[in-house]
N, C-alpha and C positions, 0 to 999 in steps of 0.2 A: 522498420530498417533497423534501428537499434534494438537488439535483443539478447536478453542475458536471463540468468538464475541464479538462485542463491538457496543455500540450506542451511539451517542452524537449529541446535539442539538447545532448548531454552527451559530452564528449572521452573516451571509452572504447570497447572494444568491446562488442557486444551480451552475449556471455557472462557479462563482467565485471558488466555491468549487471542482468542476471537473477539471477547469484548475489547481488548486493547485496539486491536486492528480495526474493528467497527467504531471506535470512538474518535471519529474522523475529526471533529471540532477541535480536539486537543492536540492534533498533530503539529500546529506550529510552536508548540511548548517543547517538543523533544525531536522534531525530524529537521536536520539540516536541508536548508533552501526551501524549505515550506513557509510561506510567508503568512498565509491566511487560509482558514477553511470555514466552510458555511454548509450546514444540512438544510435543505430544502424539504426534504419529505423522508420520514423512516416509519415503515408500516410493517407489520407480519401478516402472511398468508400462508396459512397450512404451516409447512415445514420451511418457509422462506423468510428470511428478513431482507426488505427492499429499502434501498437508500437513494435518493437522488442528492449529491453534494459537489460544490465548488471547491477546487485547491487550486490557490495561488503559489506557484513556484518561481524562484528568483535567485538571481545571483548577480553581481555587478549590476550592468547596465539593463540586463535581460529580466524580464517579469513577464509571466503569462498566467492566466486563470483559465482554466478548463473544466468543464462541467461532466460528471461521471454518473454512470449507473452501477450501483452496488448491489450484488445479489449474495447473499449467505445462504446456502443450502445445508439445513441441519442435519439431513439424511447422510450426505456426502463429504461433511465437513470442509466444505470449500468455499471459498469467496471469489466470485467471478466479477471483474470490473471492466466496464466497456465506456468508450468515451461518447459523450452526446454531443457537446459543441465545444469550441475552444481553437486551439492553435495546432490541434492533433488532427492527422488525416484519420488515423484509426488508432485504438489502444486496445490491447487484449492482455489484461493481468489477471493472474490466478493466484491464488493462496491455497496450501494444502496445509491440514494440521492433523498429525499422527501422534497419539499419545504412547510414549515409551516409558514405563515405569513412573516415576514421578517427574518427569520431563515430558515436553511435546517437542516433536519434530516440525518445525515449519518450512515449507519449501514456496519460495515466491518466484513465479515466472512470469516476464515480461515482454511483450513484444509491442512496439509502437512506431509511427510515423509522424514526425511533425511536417506541417504543410511546407514550412520555409526550409529549402533545400539546404542552403548553407548552414542553417542550426541542425539539421539532420547530421551533417557531416561532423560539425563541432561535436555534438553530443555522442555520436558514435566513438569518437576517441577516448572519452573520458566516463563513460556509461557505467561500465563494469566497476569503477572507482566508487561512483556517486551511489550505485547500487548497494555496495558493499557498506558505505558509511550509512546509509538507510538501515539496512539489515542490522548494523551494530546498535543503531540507535533504539530500534525496537526492542532489542537483547537487552540493552541496558535499561530501558523504561521498565521492562516486565521484570528485570532483576530489583529494580527501585521499589516497586509497587507490590511484588508477590513473593520475593525470596525470602523464607524464614530464616531467623538468626540472626 
């Protein structure tokens, strides 16, 4: 139900940005509303990195944990995230990475539905704002970690 896209140009190379996005266990340190993260499994198969992880998201009295299947395809420079279990009816989240000179353009598309219809309505109202804050957090984290000078 909530659906949004964000695009940013970040001053670092593609590999650094991919590593940052795949470093799920450190999300609580810099992503707003991310309270906890746990990686259950991380393995490489040919040109794929496969991760099974939990994220606990919350604000105020609301808190929920969902389990995701994360796949990074080295050939297409994309990360695909789908829901395994939790409060989401479905999750379709894609990250695209495109190097442009000394920077990387990152595109983040997300489409999901929460099982609770009331929460879906609430999330739809402020979803783009929250997504922009998350994108800002990734950009700031990348600048803090990788920007030279």
